[in-house]
N, C-alpha and C positions, 0 to 999 in steps of 0.2 A: 392487365391481361392475366390469363390463367397462370402463366409461368411466374409472374411476379407474385401472385397470390400464394402460390406454393412455397416460394422462397421466403415469404414473410413469416411462416411458422417453421422455418428450417430446423430450429432447435428441437422441434417436437416430432420430426420424422427422420428416417435415415436418408440423407442426401449426401452426395460427394462433398468432401471437405473443401475442395477448390471452388466449387460453385458457391458454397456458403460464405467463404472468405471474400470472394469477388463481390457478392451482393452486399456484405457488410461494409466493405471499403467504400463502395459507391454511395452509400446513404448515411455514413457517419455524420452526426450533427453535433455542433457544439452548443453548450448552454452557458449563458452569461453568468459569471461568478463575480460578485462584488469584491472590490479590493479589500474591504474590511470584513469579509465573511469569516465567521468562526464556526467550525463544525460543531454540532451538538454532541453531548456526551452523556450517556446513560449508564448508571452503575450496573456492574455485572459481577458474578462470582468468578473465581479462576476457572472453574469447570465450564461455565458459559463462554468465557473468552476463548478457551481452548477449543470448544466445539465450533464456534463461529469461525475462528481462525482456520481450523482444519477444512471446513466447508469452502471458505473463500479461496484457500490455497489450491483446492481441487479444480477451480474454474480456470480454463485455459487463458482467458484474457486478463486474469488477475495474477498469474504466476510470476510476472516480472516485478511486482510491487516490492518495495523494501519493507522491513518490519514496521517502520514508522508509518508508511502509507497504509499498510494493512491494519495497523492499530487504530488509525483514524476512522477507517470504515467500520471496524468492529465496535469502537466506542460509540459511534453515531447510531448504531442499530438499537431499536426499541422493541420491546416484546408486546405482541398482540395475541388475541385469542378469537377463534371463530367456532360457532356451533356447527354440528353436522348439517349438511345441505345448504350451507351458506355459500353464495357466489362471491368468491374473493376478488377476482377480476373478471371483467366481461369483455368478450371479443368486440373490437371496434371502438372501445372507450378511448377517447382522445385525452382524457384527464389522467393519463398514466404517469404517476410520479413516485411510485414505490417499487422497490425490489424486495423479494421475499425469500427467506430461508426457513424451511419447515423443521421445527425442533421435534415435535411429536404429532402423531396423527397422519392422515393421508388425504390426498386430493386427486381428483380426476381432471385431466386436461382434454378439452373437446374443441373441435373446429367445425364451424357450420358447413354442412354439405359433406363432411368427412366422418364426423363422429369422434369417438374417443381415440386419442393418439398417444396418450401417455398417462402413467400414474406417477405421483410424487409421494414418497421417495421411490427411486428406481435405480437400477444399475446404469452407470454412465456409458455413453458411446465412447469406445477407445479412440484416442487421437494420436497414439504413438504407433510407430511402425514396428517396434520390437515386441515380441510376444510377452516377454517378462514385464515390460512397462505397461502394456495394454492390460495384462492380467491384474496388475496392482491397481490400475485405475478403475477397472470394473469392480474391484472389491470396495471402492468408496461409493456409497450411494449418492445419487444426485438428489439434493434436497432443496434446490432453488428454482425460482421461476420469476419472470417479469423483467429480465435484463434487456430483452430486445427493445421494448418500448422506451427504456431509459437511454440505451446506447444510441438509438437512431431517431429519437423524438418522433416515434410513429404510434399509431393507434395500437391497442392491444391486439395481438395476433391470434389469441385463443381465449376461451373461457376456462377459468379454474374454479372448481367447486369442491368444498370440503366434504369428503365422504364419511368422515368421523369428526369428533371434536379435534380441533387443530390448535396447536401453539406454534407461533411463528415469530420470526424477527424481521423487521422491515427497515429498509434504508432509503432515505429521501433522495430525490433526483439531484439536488444541488450538491450535496456532499459526495454522492456517487460520481458526478461529473467533475467536481473540483479536484479529485484525486486522479481520475482516469485521463482527463484532458491535459495536454501539455500547454497550459496557459501561462501567461506572464506572471501571474500572482500565485501560482501553485505553491512555490517554495515559501512564499510569505505566509500562506495559509498554514503550511506544515511547520515552519520553523520560527516565525516571528516571536511568538510567546516564549519559546524556549530561549532564544538568543537574548531576549530582554531580561530573562531570569539569571543569566550567567554574569557573575560579578564583573568580569573583565569588559563586558559590553554594556553595562547599565547606563553609562554616560552618553551613549549614542542617541541621536535624535531618531524619530520614527523613520525619516527619509534615509538616514544612514543605515538603520537596521534593515530596511527593505533592500538597500543596495547590497548589504552583506548577505542577506538571505538569497538573493538572486545569483550570488557567486558560489553558493554551497553545492556540494555533491554529497550523497549519502552512501556509506559502505557498511555492510553487515559482516561480522566475523563470528565463527563458531568458537566455543571454548577451546583454548590451546593454540589457536591460530596466531601467527606472527603478523603484527601490524607494521612495525618498522624494525630494521635490523641494525645493530651497532656497526659502524664502519661503512654502511651503504650510503650512496648519494641520496640526499633528501629532496623531494619535489613537492611534498604536501604538508600542510598544517592540519592538525586534528583537534576536534572538539568532541568530547564524549557526550553523546546524547542519551544513551541508555546502556546499562551494564557496568562491568568493572574490568579493569586491565591492570597488569603488573609491569613495572619497569625494572629491567635488569641491566647491570653493568658487568663487564668481564673483569674479574679481579683474580690475578694469579691463576688464570686458566679456568676459573669457575664463574658461572653466572650467579651474581649476587643481587638479591632483591633490594632495590634502593628506595622505591616509593610505589604507591598505588594510585590509580586514577578511578574516579567515579563520575557520575553525571555532573556536567558543568565544568569539569577539569579539561585542560587542553595541553597538548604537547607537540613537539616537532618544530617549534618556532626557531630554535637555535640554529639548526642547519640552514634554514632559509635566510636568517638574518646575517649569518657569517659566511655562508657558502662552504661550510665545513661538513665533513661526513657526519652521519648520525652518531650522537654521543652515547646512545643506549639502545637496548632492544625492548620493545613493548609487545606483550602478548595478551590476548584476551583471556581473562579468568572465567568469565561467564559469557553467555550470548551477548555480543557487543555491537552497538550501533554507533558509528561516529560520523560527524560531518567534516568534510575536508575542503580546504581551499588550496588551489595549486600555487606554485611558486610565483608566477607572473601576477596572478590576482592578489596574492598575499602582499607582495611588495607594493602594488598599486594601492591597495586598501590602506596599508600603513601610512602611505604618503597622503592619502585623501581624508582619512578619518582620524581626527586628532585624538579623540577619546580612546580609540583602539591603540593608537601609537603610544600614548602615555601609559597604557596598561602594560605594554611590553617594556617600555623604557624604565619603568619603576624598579 
């Protein structure tokens, strides 16, 4: 009906946020992601990574992603180019399998029976209730389109035409959904290769690796943030996925650097093995991403995974 048709291109017109959210919740569709799926990765310069990361971080439904999840999406994006007057996506197309971020150039978005509803890039519609946050959001140009068809497995809701030569980055549906969906194998997609590269876990079978991956949680820390504190009760085991951290012990009233942690290193096991307080303080030196295992899971995994247990017993 007409009301449903209008909501289908809700991202292209000003509609109440509650209506948009209700519509999206009702039609969210899952995409099958194979257990052995590996996201593609295309080389990018640091500037390109920073640009794409900034754009994705500005999108409301991506703001909850960890650095690792965001990095997978950015890595999987490939660069494409369109000449002026090229129809990039066509309204009604059911073969909608790409999400677009415009790096350079501009596009018009049109809807049949309505006409032009938006230009890309453009100022974003504020989603915050505070004036300061809304003003900051408006300062970030909206450079993306095509997310609706991927999120809801629906035909394209509008036609997008390049009005100038356009350089864009595209992301495929399967990678897009493998990160956004809460699927059983999401953590395997994200972490299996990394876990297999960590010396302490190299003897694990594929099945054991998958069991370990499904037990992981990811936490991000800014430089200077405290991860664990000497003397505190320890409830988690940590594996450094990305970044660097420093380990300090209190000696004669002074925090003394005793070691450093980098990608693949782990810490926090002693407090879980002995039920003793934390023996040291660990702080992030750089932006830090760690994988964590809680106390109960840690003890269960040590009992079930012989290779992992031997790594700690050594």
